[in-house]
Residue, then its C-alpha position, 0 to 999 in steps of 0.5 A: m500500500a505504501d508503494i501505491i501511495y508513493c506512486e500516486c504522490m509521484k504522479l501528482k508531483r508532475s501535475k498542477i493539481i497540487l499547486i491548485g490545492v495549495s493556492g486554494s488553501f492560501i487564498v481563503p484565509f487571506l481573503v477572509t482576513v482582508n474582509d475582517l480588517r475591513i469590518y475592523f476599520s469601519n467599526p472601531a468597537v470590534t476587536l480583531s481576534l484569532d477566533w474570528i479569523y478562524e471561524d470565518t475561514i472554516m466557514f468558507l473552507m467547509l461550505l464552499f472552497g474546500p469541497l470545490v477544490m478537493a472534489v476537483v482533486a478527487a476527480h483528477l486522481v481517478s479520471r487521469e487513469y482514463t485520460e492518460k490510459t494508464l489503467k492497463t499498465i497499472f494492472a499489469v503489475p499484481i495489484g488488486r482493484r480494491q487495493f488500487l482504490a484504497g490507494k486513491f482514497i488514502t491519497l485523497f485523505i492525505l491531500i485533504l489533511l494537507f490542504m487543511a493544515i496549510s490553511w491553518l498555518d496561513i491563519i496563524v501567520i496572517s494573524l501574527v503579521c496583523s498583530l504587528f500593526f493592530e491588536v489581535s487577541r487570543i493569539t496563544a499556543l493553546s489556541a493555535i493547537y486547538f484550531f489545528l485539531q479542529m482543522m484536522k477534524g474538518g479535514l476528516l469530515l470533508f473527506a467523508t462527504l467527498t467520497p461519492f465524487v470518486y464514484l461519480t468520476l469512475r462512473t463518467k470516466g471524466s472530471l466534468a460531471p463531478f465538478i458540475v455536481i460539486a458546484a451544485v452541492c456548494l450552492l446548496n450549502v450557501v442556500l441551506s446554511g441558515s435553514p432549519i434543514a441544514g443539519f440534515y444535508p450532509w455537506t452543511a451538517a459537516y460544517l455545523l458539526l465542526s462549528g458546534r452549531l448543529a443544535q441550532a439547526g435542530c438536528p441531533v449530533p448522532l443523527a448528523i454523524s450517521i448521515i455523514l458516515s452513511v455518505c462516506l460509506l456509500g461513496i466508498g462502497s459504490s466506488i468499489w462496486r463500480f470498479q469491480k465491474e470495470d472492463i480494463v482489458 
């Protein structure tokens, strides 16, 4: 399995998809901080804090930018095997189909955690830079560690809600359909984020669970976790089922 993941990383190194992911992880905290500074300057009574920057960043990462970027990465991981016609070459080596898919899912999981870790680092760096010119409260080692753990938890939830896009890529053998569907999913995230049914929509529920606002949406925590877990297992299970039927010869 380690060899499969290593090969995936080597193939990703030659593509621009990692650059897209890293750029995305830097862009969101920066734009959020610019907006928070705008509010800070327009309202002197407001106190700029690490908590505020983090909360705004995690909202955009979980509801909009994160799903969009990482769904594109997930689609790329699978679709390139079809576009580059490398499946036949891969299965010339004694490797099982489930093992092959497991390598894809593990690589995706690692990339999502990397995406969230870089976003966290960007939040900390931007907050420290801002503190040189303005008062930024709550910049402590304990706060940084807490937010890092929260970002990792967000990465886990993000991965759980993105597994169906691996199946969709296997089904269509391309990245266009997954991109269209994830765009619709993110649009619904924005529409439903403040609605009473937000906690029952898995992609919005992931954000509400992470931010501790699930109770306000009227959805019990165990039910939201069950919905998200069901989406994750459905995506993995359907991907395995679909790939087992794939005619590679």
